[in-house]
C-alpha positions as CSV (number, residue, x, y, z in Angstrom):
1,M,103.9,100.1,105.4
2,N,102.6,96.8,104.2
3,P,105.4,95.0,102.3
4,I,103.1,94.1,99.5
5,S,102.2,97.7,98.9
6,K,105.9,98.7,99.2
7,F,106.8,96.0,96.6
8,E,104.1,97.4,94.3
9,N,105.3,100.9,94.6
10,W,109.0,99.9,94.0
11,Y,108.0,97.7,91.0
12,K,105.9,100.5,89.4
13,E,108.9,102.9,89.8
14,E,111.3,100.4,88.3
15,L,108.9,99.7,85.3
16,S,108.6,103.4,84.6
17,R,112.3,103.9,84.5
18,S,113.6,100.6,83.2
19,K,115.4,100.2,79.8
20,V,115.7,96.4,79.9
21,E,113.8,94.2,77.5
22,I,112.1,92.1,80.2
23,P,111.8,94.2,83.4
24,S,109.5,91.6,84.9
25,A,112.3,89.0,85.1
26,C,113.1,87.6,88.5
27,C,115.1,84.7,89.8
28,L,113.1,81.7,91.1
29,S,115.0,79.4,93.4
30,T,113.7,76.0,94.3
31,I,114.9,72.9,96.1
32,G,115.9,70.3,93.5
33,L,114.7,66.7,93.5
34,D,118.4,65.8,94.1
35,G,118.6,68.1,97.1
36,F,120.6,70.8,95.3
37,P,119.2,74.3,95.0
38,N,118.1,75.4,91.5
39,A,117.7,78.9,90.2
40,R,116.4,80.3,86.9
41,F,114.8,83.5,85.7
42,V,111.1,83.6,85.2
43,S,108.7,86.4,84.2
44,F,106.7,87.8,87.1
45,K,103.2,88.3,86.0
46,S,101.3,90.0,88.8
47,L,100.3,90.0,92.4
48,I,97.0,88.1,92.9
49,N,95.6,88.1,96.4
50,N,99.0,89.0,97.8
51,T,100.7,86.2,96.0
52,F,103.5,86.5,93.4
53,V,102.4,84.9,90.1
54,F,104.4,83.4,87.2
55,T,103.5,80.8,84.6
56,G,104.9,77.8,82.7
57,S,104.9,74.1,82.3
58,V,103.9,72.2,85.4
59,K,106.0,69.3,84.1
60,S,109.1,71.4,83.9
61,R,111.9,71.1,86.5
62,K,110.5,74.1,88.4
63,G,107.0,72.6,88.3
64,L,108.2,69.2,89.5
65,E,110.4,70.7,92.2
66,L,107.6,72.9,93.6
67,K,105.2,70.0,93.6
68,E,107.7,67.9,95.6
69,N,108.8,70.7,98.0
70,P,106.5,73.8,97.9
71,K,109.1,76.2,99.4
72,A,110.7,78.8,97.0
73,A,112.4,82.1,96.8
74,L,112.1,84.9,94.3
75,T,114.8,87.6,93.8
76,F,114.3,90.8,91.9
77,W,117.3,93.1,91.1
78,W,116.3,96.4,89.6
79,T,119.1,98.3,87.9
80,E,117.5,101.6,87.4
81,T,116.4,102.1,91.0
82,A,119.4,100.1,92.5
83,R,117.1,98.0,94.5
84,Q,116.7,94.3,95.4
85,V,113.7,92.5,96.8
86,R,114.0,88.9,98.1
87,I,110.9,86.9,98.8
88,Q,110.6,83.5,100.5
89,G,107.3,81.6,100.6
90,T,105.3,78.6,99.7
91,Y,103.9,77.5,96.3
92,S,100.4,76.8,95.3
93,S,98.8,76.4,91.9
94,L,97.2,79.3,90.1
95,E,93.6,78.8,89.1
96,K,93.3,77.4,85.6
97,H,91.3,80.2,84.1
98,L,93.9,82.6,85.2
99,A,96.8,80.5,83.9
100,D,94.9,80.2,80.6
101,H,94.5,84.0,80.5
102,Y,98.2,84.5,80.8
103,F,98.8,82.0,78.0
104,S,96.5,84.0,75.8
105,L,98.7,87.1,76.4
106,R,101.9,85.4,75.2
107,N,103.1,86.0,71.6
108,K,102.4,83.3,69.1
109,D,105.9,81.9,69.0
110,S,106.0,81.6,72.8
111,Q,102.6,79.9,72.7
112,L,103.8,77.5,70.0
113,I,107.1,76.6,71.9
114,S,105.0,75.9,75.0
115,L,102.7,73.5,73.0
116,V,105.4,71.7,70.9
117,F,108.3,71.2,73.3
118,E,108.8,69.7,76.8
119,Q,110.6,72.4,78.6
120,G,114.1,71.4,79.9
121,K,114.0,67.9,78.4
122,P,116.9,66.6,76.3
123,F,116.6,66.8,72.6
124,S,118.7,65.4,69.6
125,S,120.1,68.7,68.1
126,K,119.6,72.4,67.7
127,S,118.9,72.0,64.0
128,A,116.1,69.5,64.8
129,L,114.6,72.0,67.3
130,H,114.5,74.6,64.5
131,E,113.1,72.1,62.0
132,I,110.2,71.1,64.2
133,F,109.5,74.7,65.3
134,N,109.3,75.9,61.7
135,S,107.2,73.0,60.6
136,K,104.7,73.7,63.5
137,K,104.8,77.4,62.8
138,K,103.5,76.7,59.2
139,Q,100.9,74.2,60.5
140,Y,99.5,76.9,63.0
141,S,100.1,79.9,60.8
142,H,96.3,80.6,60.5
143,K,95.1,78.7,63.6
144,E,94.7,79.5,67.2
145,I,97.3,77.7,69.3
146,P,95.7,75.4,71.9
147,I,96.7,75.7,75.5
148,P,99.1,72.9,76.3
149,A,97.9,70.2,78.8
150,D,100.9,70.9,81.0
151,W,100.5,74.7,81.1
152,G,99.9,76.2,84.5
153,G,100.5,79.0,86.8
154,F,102.4,79.2,90.1
155,K,101.7,81.4,93.1
156,I,104.2,82.1,95.9
157,D,102.6,83.2,99.1
158,P,105.3,85.2,100.9
159,S,106.3,84.6,104.5
160,R,109.4,86.8,104.3
161,I,110.2,89.9,102.1
162,E,113.4,91.7,102.2
163,F,113.9,95.1,100.7
164,L,117.4,96.4,100.0
165,E,118.3,99.9,98.6
166,F,121.8,100.0,97.3
167,E,124.1,102.7,98.5
168,R,127.5,103.6,96.9
169,S,128.9,103.8,100.4
170,R,127.9,100.1,100.9
171,L,125.8,101.2,103.8
172,H,122.8,99.5,102.1
173,L,119.4,100.1,103.6
174,R,117.8,96.7,104.4
175,E,114.4,96.0,105.8
176,L,113.0,92.5,106.5
177,Y,109.3,91.9,106.9
178,S,108.2,88.5,108.4
179,K,104.7,87.2,108.4
180,K,103.1,85.6,111.4
181,G,99.5,84.5,110.6
182,D,98.0,87.5,108.9
183,L,100.3,90.1,110.5
184,W,103.6,91.5,109.2
185,T,106.4,92.6,111.4
186,S,109.5,94.5,110.2
187,E,113.1,95.0,111.3
188,I,116.0,96.9,109.9
189,L,119.0,94.6,109.0
190,Q,122.7,95.6,109.1
191,P,124.2,96.1,105.6
């Protein structure tokens, strides 16, 4: 089976059974500008042309790190199906019209936060954050929120995808797909 199709099948199954608030959450790992690894959760949006898509500020730490070193990993852990998927690949930018489309799907508060704040940058206080947010919320209460200049989309083109099915016996079923050119090969890994 093609690993992209396998991912789609596993993801659909998890979504149909999941009780978590954000079942699309996955851990994005990048190589930091200081050489240390960085990991954070992002919301997986979709597969586009066999690439894994998420969105956010291109000036955020993740955006700067991916621009500097375009290697990344995504890790999905699905509680309901007791499965894990690990993806390693290379980053490229999502086309602007697609990133803009994903921005339009965000709720208004999320859009406003993306417009008003610089993700991950230091700020004076929590109360000041709330004050600015509430002020801007009033300002945009009857207006469409413009797409921020630093808004973008990220694509991870996979070179390796590992599927793990958790077993209570700890005899986990692991299968690694590796891409060479346009072809995928697979092998079973020991638990």
